[in-house]
C-alpha positions in Angstrom: 38.3 -24.4 4.9 39.7 -20.9 5.1 38.2 -19.9 1.7 34.7 -21.1 2.7 34.6 -18.9 5.8 36.0 -16.0 3.9 33.2 -16.3 1.3 30.5 -16.5 4.0 31.7 -13.4 5.8 29.1 -10.6 5.5 30.1 -7.1 4.8 29.2 -4.3 7.1 25.5 -4.1 8.0 23.8 -1.0 6.5 21.5 1.0 8.6 17.8 1.2 7.6 15.3 3.8 8.6 11.5 4.2 8.1 10.1 7.7 7.7 7.8 10.1 5.9 8.6 12.0 2.7 8.4 15.7 3.5 9.9 17.1 0.3 10.1 15.8 -3.3 10.8 19.0 -5.3 14.4 18.0 -6.4 15.0 15.6 -9.3 15.8 12.1 -8.1 16.0 13.3 -4.5 13.6 13.2 -1.5 13.8 14.5 2.0 12.7 11.8 4.6 11.8 12.7 8.2 12.3 10.0 10.7 10.8 10.3 14.2 12.6 8.8 17.2 11.7 8.6 20.8 14.7 9.2 23.1 14.9 9.3 26.9 16.3 12.7 28.1 19.8 12.0 29.6 19.1 13.8 32.9 15.4 13.8 33.4 14.6 10.4 31.7 11.4 11.8 30.1 10.7 10.3 26.7 11.1 13.0 24.0 10.3 12.9 20.3 13.1 14.0 18.0 12.9 14.3 14.2 15.8 13.7 11.9 15.8 14.6 8.2 17.7 12.5 5.7 18.4 13.3 2.0 17.8 10.2 0.0 18.2 9.2 -3.6 15.0 8.3 -5.5 16.1 7.0 -9.0 12.6 6.8 -10.5 11.0 9.8 -8.8 8.3 7.5 -7.4 8.0 8.7 -3.8 5.6 11.6 -3.2 5.0 13.9 -0.2 3.3 12.0 2.7 4.4 8.5 1.6 5.9 6.2 4.2 9.2 4.9 2.9 12.2 2.8 3.8 15.7 4.1 3.2 19.1 2.4 3.4 22.5 3.8 4.1 24.8 3.9 1.1 28.0 5.4 -0.2 28.1 9.2 -0.6 26.1 10.1 -3.8 26.5 13.9 -3.5 27.4 16.5 -0.9 24.4 15.6 1.4 23.0 12.4 0.0 24.1 9.3 2.0 20.8 7.3 1.8 18.9 5.5 -1.0 15.2 4.7 -1.3 14.6 1.0 -0.7 10.9 0.8 -1.0 7.5 2.5 -0.4 5.7 1.1 2.5 2.4 3.0 2.1 1.2 5.7 -0.3 -0.8 8.7 0.7 -4.2 8.9 -0.9 
């Protein structure tokens, strides 16, 4: 019984984000901007905030304007901690 539960244990859940590619100049790297809506701590007004993530794009398939999904991963370089999971929609 102990072995069965150990095999069914799921490793840590990886974070996922959906955002827009704002830069694709580097080789195998894209910059993804994710917009969040956060309530101001004191005034409670909802404010938009943008976070930029450096993500690994192995095939150089994402282009500027594409809506993409990225997943947290092990450190790939000094700033890259995310990996491109898929392209949700392409820009025409």
